[in-house]
C-alpha positions in Angstrom: 81.1 118.5 143.6 81.9 119.9 140.2 79.3 119.3 137.6 79.8 117.6 134.4 81.6 119.6 131.7 81.2 120.2 128.2 83.5 117.4 126.9 81.9 114.9 129.3 78.2 116.0 128.3 79.1 115.6 124.7 80.8 112.2 124.9 84.5 113.7 124.7 85.5 112.8 128.2 88.4 110.5 128.7 87.9 106.7 129.0 88.6 105.5 132.5 91.4 103.1 131.7 94.7 104.9 133.0 96.5 102.9 135.5 99.1 105.1 136.6 98.7 108.9 137.8 99.9 111.5 135.4 101.4 114.8 136.6 98.5 116.9 136.5 96.2 114.4 138.6 99.2 113.9 141.1 99.6 117.6 141.4 95.6 118.1 141.7 95.5 115.6 144.6 98.4 117.4 146.5 96.6 120.7 145.9 93.5 119.3 147.1 94.7 117.9 150.4 96.7 121.2 150.9 93.6 123.1 150.5 91.8 121.2 153.0 94.8 121.5 155.7 94.6 125.4 155.0 90.8 125.5 155.4 91.1 123.8 158.7 89.2 120.4 157.6 91.8 118.5 159.9 90.7 120.5 162.9 88.4 117.9 164.4 91.0 115.1 164.7 94.0 117.6 165.3 92.3 120.4 167.2 94.3 123.6 168.2 93.4 125.1 171.4 93.3 128.9 172.1 94.9 130.9 174.9 91.5 130.9 176.6 91.4 127.3 176.8 88.8 126.6 174.3 89.2 123.8 171.6 88.5 123.6 167.9 90.3 127.0 167.2 91.8 125.7 164.0 94.3 122.8 163.1 97.3 121.7 165.4 99.6 121.7 162.3 102.6 120.2 164.4 100.7 117.5 165.5 99.2 116.7 162.3 102.5 116.8 160.5 104.2 114.6 163.2 101.3 112.1 162.9 101.7 111.9 159.1 105.3 111.4 159.4 104.9 108.6 161.8 102.6 106.8 159.5 105.0 107.6 156.6 102.5 109.9 154.8 103.9 112.8 152.7 103.3 116.3 153.8 101.7 117.8 150.6 102.9 121.5 151.2 106.7 120.2 151.0 106.8 117.8 148.1 109.8 118.0 145.8 108.2 118.5 142.3 111.6 117.4 140.7 111.2 113.9 142.7 107.3 113.6 142.6 105.7 111.0 145.1 104.9 107.6 144.0 101.2 106.5 143.0 101.0 104.5 146.3 102.1 107.5 148.5 99.3 109.7 146.8 96.9 106.8 147.5 98.1 106.8 151.1 97.6 110.6 151.4 94.2 110.3 150.1 93.2 107.3 152.5 94.8 109.1 155.5 93.0 112.3 154.6 89.6 110.6 154.5 90.1 109.0 157.8 90.6 112.4 159.8 88.8 114.9 157.6 85.8 116.7 158.7 84.1 119.6 157.2 84.9 123.0 159.1 81.8 124.9 159.5 80.2 128.0 161.2 83.5 129.9 161.9 83.1 132.2 164.9 85.6 134.8 165.0 87.4 135.5 168.4 88.5 138.8 168.4 90.7 138.8 171.6 92.8 136.1 170.1 92.3 137.1 166.5 91.4 133.6 165.3 88.2 131.6 164.6 86.7 128.7 166.3 84.8 126.0 164.4 82.2 123.3 164.3 82.8 120.2 162.5 80.8 117.6 160.3 82.8 114.3 159.8 80.0 112.9 157.5 80.0 115.9 155.1 83.6 116.4 154.9 84.3 112.8 153.9 81.3 112.9 151.5 82.6 116.1 149.7 86.5 114.9 149.8 85.3 111.7 148.1 83.3 113.5 145.6 86.4 115.8 144.6 89.0 112.8 144.6 86.6 110.9 142.3 85.9 113.9 140.0 89.7 114.2 139.6 90.0 110.5 138.8 87.1 110.6 136.4 88.2 113.9 134.6 91.8 112.5 134.1 90.5 109.0 132.7 92.1 107.2 135.9 90.8 103.7 136.5 90.5 104.2 140.1 88.0 105.6 142.8 87.9 106.3 146.5 85.3 104.1 147.8 84.4 104.0 151.6 87.9 105.5 152.4 90.0 103.0 150.2 91.5 103.8 147.0 90.2 100.8 144.6 90.7 99.8 140.9 87.9 100.0 138.5 87.1 96.9 136.6 84.9 97.1 133.5 81.5 96.4 134.3 81.1 92.9 132.6 84.3 91.5 134.2 83.5 93.0 137.5 80.2 90.9 137.3 81.9 87.9 136.2 84.4 88.0 139.1 82.0 88.6 141.5 79.7 85.5 140.5 82.7 83.3 140.3 82.8 80.6 142.8 85.6 78.1 142.5 84.9 74.4 143.1 87.4 72.4 141.6 87.6 69.7 144.0 91.0 71.0 145.1 90.9 73.1 148.1 94.4 74.4 147.6 93.6 75.1 144.0 90.6 76.9 144.8 92.4 79.2 147.2 95.1 79.9 144.7 92.4 81.0 142.0 90.6 83.2 144.8 93.8 84.8 145.4 94.4 85.4 141.8 90.9 87.2 141.4 91.6 89.4 144.5 94.8 90.5 142.7 93.2 91.5 139.7 91.2 94.1 141.7 94.2 95.6 143.4 95.2 99.3 143.0 98.6 98.3 142.5 99.6 97.6 138.9 102.6 95.4 140.0 100.1 93.3 141.9 97.8 93.1 139.2 100.3 91.9 136.8 100.8 88.9 139.1 97.2 87.9 138.7 97.5 86.4 135.2 100.7 84.6 136.0 99.1 83.3 139.3 96.0 82.1 137.3 98.2 80.4 134.7 100.1 78.8 137.4 96.9 77.4 138.9 95.7 76.2 135.6 99.1 74.4 135.0 98.7 72.8 138.5 95.5 71.6 137.7 96.3 70.0 134.5 99.4 68.3 136.3 97.3 66.8 138.9 
């Protein structure tokens, strides 16, 4: 993982409040996943067999590409920069990558077939990928992080503690359910969904006052 840089060490880092990806962060994630594909980090789940019949001779890009297309995941090598992917598409790409990524290690060159064979470490691959993603979020002031393979929204510590500690017991089970749903919405990674939470909470309070 990249160390803390000068501006971060001297209190000049960006506050993590941005709720939409900027062009630099979006491009950074596309480049990161593209690099991991090129470095054969998807070769454990989508392994290419060599002509001698041995597995783990790199990545079967055709199978990987078709799988991504089947799940509606963008192919990072072929993104139209004039029509950039949405935040949701980038987040889906990151979560898909986490699911299937594994660090390619110990390349053994197969001279007869002119390629290399690899061993793989799923745990270290996921850990390093998570660190890279979260450093990009951090460096660019994004209020998101990749946690256990899912992109989640960062909530200020005090608010997060308050939300986690809240238990709704209004005496009305329907109202309690509505308030609980509003709490989950405010943690959602989608800004559109988060905007619903204040309206939903106000609606719940109005319903309580009318009852």
